[in-house]
C-alpha positions as CSV (number, residue, x, y, z in Angstrom):
1,M,0.0,0.0,0.0
2,N,1.6,3.3,-1.1
3,D,1.4,6.5,0.9
4,D,-1.5,8.0,-1.1
5,V,-3.7,5.0,-0.5
6,R,-2.8,4.8,3.1
7,N,-3.6,8.5,3.6
8,I,-7.0,8.0,1.9
9,V,-7.8,5.1,4.1
10,L,-6.8,6.9,7.3
11,G,-8.8,9.9,6.2
12,L,-11.9,7.7,5.7
13,V,-11.4,6.1,9.1
14,A,-11.0,9.4,10.8
15,A,-14.1,10.8,9.0
16,G,-16.1,7.7,10.1
17,I,-14.9,8.0,13.7
18,S,-15.8,11.8,13.7
19,A,-19.2,11.1,12.3
20,G,-19.8,8.4,14.8
21,L,-18.8,10.6,17.7
22,G,-20.9,13.4,16.4
23,W,-23.9,11.1,16.1
24,L,-23.3,9.8,19.7
25,A,-23.0,13.3,21.1
26,R,-26.2,14.5,19.4
27,T,-28.1,11.4,20.5
28,T,-26.9,11.9,24.1
29,V,-28.0,15.5,24.1
30,W,-31.3,14.6,22.6
31,R,-31.9,11.9,25.2
32,R,-31.0,14.3,28.0
33,R,-33.4,16.9,26.7
34,L,-36.1,14.2,26.3
35,R,-35.6,13.0,29.9
36,R,-35.9,16.6,31.2
37,K,-39.0,17.1,29.2
38,Q,-40.6,13.9,30.4
39,A,-39.7,14.8,34.0
40,F,-41.2,18.3,33.8
41,F,-44.5,17.0,32.3
42,G,-44.5,13.8,34.4
43,L,-44.7,11.7,31.3
44,P,-42.2,8.9,31.2
45,E,-42.2,6.6,28.2
46,N,-45.6,4.9,27.7
47,A,-47.2,6.9,30.6
48,E,-50.9,7.6,30.6
49,S,-52.2,11.2,30.7
50,L,-55.6,12.8,30.9
51,L,-56.8,15.7,28.7
52,V,-59.9,17.3,30.2
53,V,-61.9,19.3,27.6
54,N,-64.2,22.1,28.6
55,R,-67.4,23.1,26.8
56,D,-68.2,26.2,24.8
57,P,-70.2,28.5,27.2
58,A,-71.7,30.3,24.2
59,T,-73.9,27.4,23.2
60,S,-76.3,25.2,25.0
61,E,-75.2,22.2,23.0
62,P,-72.2,20.1,24.1
63,A,-69.5,21.7,21.9
64,V,-65.9,22.8,22.2
65,H,-64.8,26.2,21.0
66,R,-62.4,26.1,18.0
67,F,-59.6,27.9,19.9
68,D,-59.9,25.2,22.6
69,V,-59.6,22.5,19.9
70,F,-56.4,24.2,18.8
71,A,-55.2,24.2,22.4
72,L,-55.9,20.5,22.7
73,L,-53.9,19.8,19.5
74,E,-50.9,21.7,21.0
75,L,-51.1,19.5,24.1
76,A,-51.5,16.3,22.2
77,A,-48.3,17.1,20.3
78,L,-46.4,17.6,23.5
79,I,-47.7,14.4,25.0
80,K,-46.7,12.5,21.8
81,D,-43.2,14.0,21.9
82,C,-42.8,12.5,25.3
83,G,-43.7,9.1,24.1
84,A,-46.8,9.0,26.3
85,H,-50.5,8.2,25.7
86,L,-53.5,10.4,26.3
87,Q,-57.2,9.9,27.2
88,M,-59.5,12.8,26.3
89,V,-62.6,13.3,28.5
90,T,-65.1,16.0,28.8
91,Q,-65.3,18.2,31.9
92,D,-68.5,16.6,33.1
93,N,-67.4,13.0,32.8
94,V,-64.3,13.1,35.0
95,Q,-64.9,11.3,38.3
96,Q,-61.4,10.5,39.7
97,G,-58.8,12.1,41.8
98,F,-55.5,13.6,40.6
99,G,-51.9,12.6,41.1
100,E,-52.0,9.2,39.5
101,R,-51.4,10.4,36.0
102,T,-50.5,13.7,34.4
103,E,-53.6,15.9,33.7
104,F,-54.0,18.8,31.3
105,C,-57.2,20.8,32.2
106,V,-58.4,23.4,29.7
107,G,-60.9,26.2,30.2
108,G,-62.1,28.6,32.9
109,P,-64.3,27.6,35.9
110,A,-67.4,28.8,34.1
111,S,-67.0,26.2,31.3
112,N,-65.1,23.5,33.1
113,R,-66.3,22.1,36.4
114,R,-63.1,20.1,36.8
115,M,-61.1,23.4,36.6
116,L,-63.4,24.8,39.3
117,A,-62.7,21.8,41.6
118,H,-58.9,22.1,41.0
119,M,-58.9,25.8,41.8
120,S,-61.0,25.4,44.9
121,A,-58.6,22.7,46.1
122,M,-55.2,24.1,45.1
123,L,-55.6,27.8,44.3
124,P,-57.6,29.2,47.1
125,G,-56.1,32.7,46.5
126,V,-57.7,33.0,43.0
127,R,-61.2,34.2,42.4
128,V,-62.8,34.3,38.9
129,N,-65.9,36.3,38.3
130,I,-68.2,33.8,36.4
131,D,-71.3,36.0,36.6
132,P,-73.0,35.7,33.2
133,E,-74.4,39.2,33.4
134,P,-72.5,42.0,31.6
135,G,-70.4,44.3,33.7
136,P,-66.9,45.6,34.0
137,D,-65.8,42.7,36.3
138,R,-67.3,39.9,34.2
139,G,-64.5,37.3,33.7
140,A,-62.1,39.3,36.0
141,F,-59.4,37.5,37.9
142,Q,-58.9,38.4,41.6
143,I,-55.4,37.2,42.8
144,G,-54.5,38.3,46.2
145,G,-55.2,42.0,46.3
146,E,-54.9,42.5,42.6
147,R,-57.8,42.5,40.0
148,Y,-57.2,41.8,36.3
149,R,-60.1,42.8,34.1
150,L,-61.0,41.5,30.7
151,E,-60.9,43.8,27.6
152,P,-62.1,41.4,24.8
153,G,-59.7,41.4,21.9
154,L,-57.3,43.9,23.5
155,T,-56.1,42.7,26.9
156,E,-56.9,39.3,28.2
157,Y,-55.5,37.2,30.9
158,V,-54.8,33.5,31.5
159,L,-53.4,31.4,34.3
160,L,-50.8,28.7,33.4
161,A,-50.2,26.4,36.4
162,R,-48.2,23.3,37.1
163,L,-49.5,21.8,40.4
164,T,-49.0,18.6,42.3
165,A,-51.1,16.8,44.9
166,G,-49.6,16.8,48.4
167,E,-46.0,16.1,49.0
168,R,-45.7,12.7,47.2
169,R,-42.6,12.8,45.0
170,E,-44.2,10.2,42.6
171,A,-47.4,12.3,42.2
172,R,-48.1,13.3,38.6
173,P,-48.6,17.0,37.9
174,V,-51.8,18.8,36.9
175,F,-51.4,21.5,34.3
176,L,-54.1,24.2,34.3
177,F,-54.9,26.5,31.4
178,C,-57.5,28.9,32.9
179,G,-58.2,31.8,30.5
180,Q,-60.8,34.6,30.4
181,R,-61.6,33.6,26.8
182,A,-61.0,30.5,24.6
183,I,-58.2,32.1,22.6
184,T,-56.3,32.7,25.8
185,N,-56.4,29.0,26.6
186,Q,-54.7,28.4,23.3
187,A,-52.2,31.2,24.0
188,A,-51.2,29.5,27.3
189,T,-50.7,26.0,25.7
190,R,-48.6,27.6,23.0
191,Y,-46.6,29.5,25.6
192,L,-46.0,26.2,27.4
193,A,-44.9,24.5,24.2
194,R,-42.5,27.2,23.4
195,H,-41.0,27.8,26.8
196,H,-41.2,24.5,28.7
197,E,-37.4,24.1,28.7
198,R,-36.9,27.5,30.3
199,L,-39.7,26.8,32.8
200,A,-38.2,23.4,33.7
201,R,-34.8,25.1,34.3
202,K,-36.4,27.7,36.5
203,H,-38.9,25.7,38.4
204,G,-37.8,22.1,38.0
205,T,-40.7,19.9,39.2
206,N,-41.9,22.4,41.7
207,P,-45.4,23.9,41.5
208,F,-45.8,27.3,39.8
209,V,-48.7,29.6,38.8
210,L,-48.0,32.2,36.1
211,L,-50.2,35.0,35.0
212,L,-50.0,35.7,31.3
213,K,-51.4,38.6,29.3
214,V,-52.6,38.0,25.7
215,V,-52.1,41.3,23.8
216,N,-54.4,42.4,21.0
217,S,-55.7,39.0,20.1
218,Q,-58.1,40.5,17.6
219,A,-55.0,41.3,15.5
220,Y,-52.4,38.8,16.6
221,G,-54.4,35.8,17.7
222,P,-52.8,33.8,20.4
223,D,-49.2,34.6,19.5
224,V,-48.4,37.8,21.5
225,V,-48.2,36.7,25.1
226,E,-46.5,38.5,28.0
227,L,-45.6,37.2,31.4
228,V,-47.2,39.5,33.9
229,A,-46.0,37.8,37.1
230,D,-45.3,34.6,39.0
231,V,-48.3,34.5,41.3
232,T,-47.6,31.2,42.9
233,R,-47.6,32.4,46.5
234,A,-50.6,34.6,46.2
235,A,-52.6,32.0,44.3
236,Q,-51.9,29.3,46.9
237,T,-52.5,31.5,49.9
238,P,-56.1,31.5,51.2
239,P,-57.6,35.0,51.6
240,P,-57.9,36.2,55.2
241,A,-61.1,35.3,56.9
242,P,-63.4,38.3,57.4
243,E,-63.3,39.7,60.9
244,A,-66.4,38.9,63.0
245,P,-68.4,42.0,63.8
246,R,-67.8,43.3,67.3
247,S,-70.6,43.6,69.7
248,H,-70.9,46.8,71.7
249,R,-72.7,46.7,75.1
250,A,-74.3,49.7,76.4
251,A,-72.7,51.1,79.5
């Protein structure tokens, strides 16, 4: 074998080794990212998850708003990426606890009784005005001492939460997408899909409650979303009990 042939063979061997190492490094990075994603969502390979669908409050028929359908598609893609399975159920057909499998619950308490139950149990510091009568506070969020009013199409709010039941380390999380309108539910699911890696780095597997603002949805749809605040502490703190009236005795 002359020097030219030997150099060609050595070059091919070196290229093959480099390609193999590159593939191994990319595969290792991909697997680590997948494991972190699975841990954040509580969705190991072949895990079961629950997707709770709300109803469209604008109709008396059992129907789902189209923006909520888009939100469900966003979540289904996340679940599939984790290699997990999903079961989709309507909000009035869920009769089970939480913590055994990851749950994604979509819709405000006016259209989703499951959401209402979760908020009562785990977010005592949040109040949502579900009065159907028109008024400036219709649909408003009350979180701690702050109120966030709805301006349809201009300024709308949605809560994105990752919560766990009790202190059990093996408990699966519940993800809540509680918006003032259907388009805000989709905005929250899209925000989660885009930023789950950053959220996982910041919060790990700890609970969090984020207040998001959807800006000018009539022009931009669900795409322009701003983080208003991390309201975890205020949302999980029960409001102070009203003081009992004092009785005054005549002298």
